[in-house]
C-alpha positions as CSV (number, residue, x, y, z in Angstrom):
1,M,-12.7,7.9,-18.0
2,S,-9.8,10.1,-17.1
3,K,-6.3,8.8,-16.3
4,F,-6.9,9.4,-12.6
5,T,-10.0,7.3,-12.6
6,V,-8.2,4.5,-14.4
7,A,-5.2,4.7,-12.0
8,G,-7.6,4.6,-9.0
9,L,-9.4,1.5,-10.4
10,V,-6.1,-0.2,-11.1
11,A,-4.9,0.5,-7.5
12,W,-8.1,-0.9,-6.1
13,L,-7.8,-4.0,-8.4
14,F,-4.3,-4.7,-7.2
15,S,-5.3,-4.0,-3.6
16,G,-8.1,-6.6,-3.9
17,L,-5.8,-9.1,-5.6
18,I,-3.1,-8.8,-2.9
19,L,-5.8,-9.1,-0.1
20,G,-7.2,-12.2,-1.8
21,F,-3.9,-13.9,-2.3
22,Q,-2.9,-13.2,1.3
23,A,-6.2,-14.7,2.5
24,I,-5.7,-17.8,0.3
25,A,-2.1,-18.2,1.5
26,T,-3.3,-18.0,5.1
27,F,-5.9,-20.7,4.6
28,M,-3.5,-23.0,2.8
29,K,-1.0,-23.2,5.7
30,M,-0.7,-26.7,7.1
31,E,0.1,-25.5,10.6
32,D,-2.2,-25.8,13.7
33,K,-3.0,-22.1,13.7
34,M,-3.5,-19.6,10.9
35,V,-1.2,-16.6,10.9
36,W,-1.9,-13.6,8.7
37,K,1.2,-12.1,7.2
38,S,0.7,-8.7,5.6
39,L,2.9,-7.6,2.8
40,T,4.5,-4.1,3.1
41,L,6.7,-2.0,0.9
42,M,9.7,-3.1,3.0
43,D,9.1,-6.6,1.8
44,F,9.6,-5.5,-1.9
45,L,12.2,-2.9,-1.6
46,D,15.9,-3.6,-0.9
47,E,17.2,-2.3,2.4
48,G,19.6,-0.1,0.5
49,H,16.7,1.9,-0.9
50,L,15.4,2.7,2.5
51,T,18.6,4.0,4.1
52,W,17.6,7.6,3.4
53,L,14.9,7.2,6.1
54,D,17.7,7.2,8.7
55,G,18.9,10.6,7.5
56,I,15.5,12.3,8.2
57,S,15.4,13.9,11.6
58,R,13.1,12.2,14.1
59,G,10.1,14.4,13.6
60,T,6.6,14.2,12.2
61,L,7.9,13.7,8.6
62,H,10.0,10.7,9.7
63,T,7.0,9.2,11.5
64,V,4.7,9.6,8.6
65,I,7.1,8.1,6.1
66,Q,7.9,5.2,8.4
67,F,4.1,4.6,8.8
68,I,3.6,4.5,5.0
69,V,6.5,2.2,4.4
70,T,5.3,-0.3,7.1
71,M,1.6,0.0,6.2
72,P,0.1,-3.2,4.7
73,L,0.4,-3.0,0.9
74,Y,-3.3,-3.7,0.2
75,L,-4.3,-0.8,2.5
76,L,-1.7,1.5,0.9
77,L,-3.0,0.7,-2.6
78,F,-6.6,1.2,-1.5
79,L,-5.8,4.6,0.0
80,T,-3.8,5.5,-3.2
81,G,-6.9,4.6,-5.2
82,I,-9.0,7.0,-3.1
83,L,-6.3,9.7,-3.6
84,F,-6.5,9.2,-7.4
85,F,-10.3,9.5,-7.3
86,I,-10.1,12.8,-5.3
87,L,-7.5,14.1,-7.7
88,N,-9.8,13.3,-10.6
89,R,-12.6,15.1,-9.0
90,L,-10.5,18.2,-8.3
91,T,-9.0,18.3,-11.9
92,T,-12.3,17.8,-13.8
93,H,-14.5,20.3,-12.0
94,R,-12.5,23.5,-11.9
């Protein structure tokens, strides 16, 4: 297995773990209704690390980066795994 395949599998593993832990945490709430709270990159990064986003002009690049930062973490890791599998395919069959 190449390093891209391993990285893709690790990304998918962490994506599944995060999704599973979020589901367990949702079911363990003692409130009347269950509320799903998705983890994002903004939950893990300090606000000081994201101040550079304000310096980007309000265009397509700003929208794309804002979307990636606020995307649920399990989905971001799943898509990162797919990207690694595509990179593996492109680098091994030249």
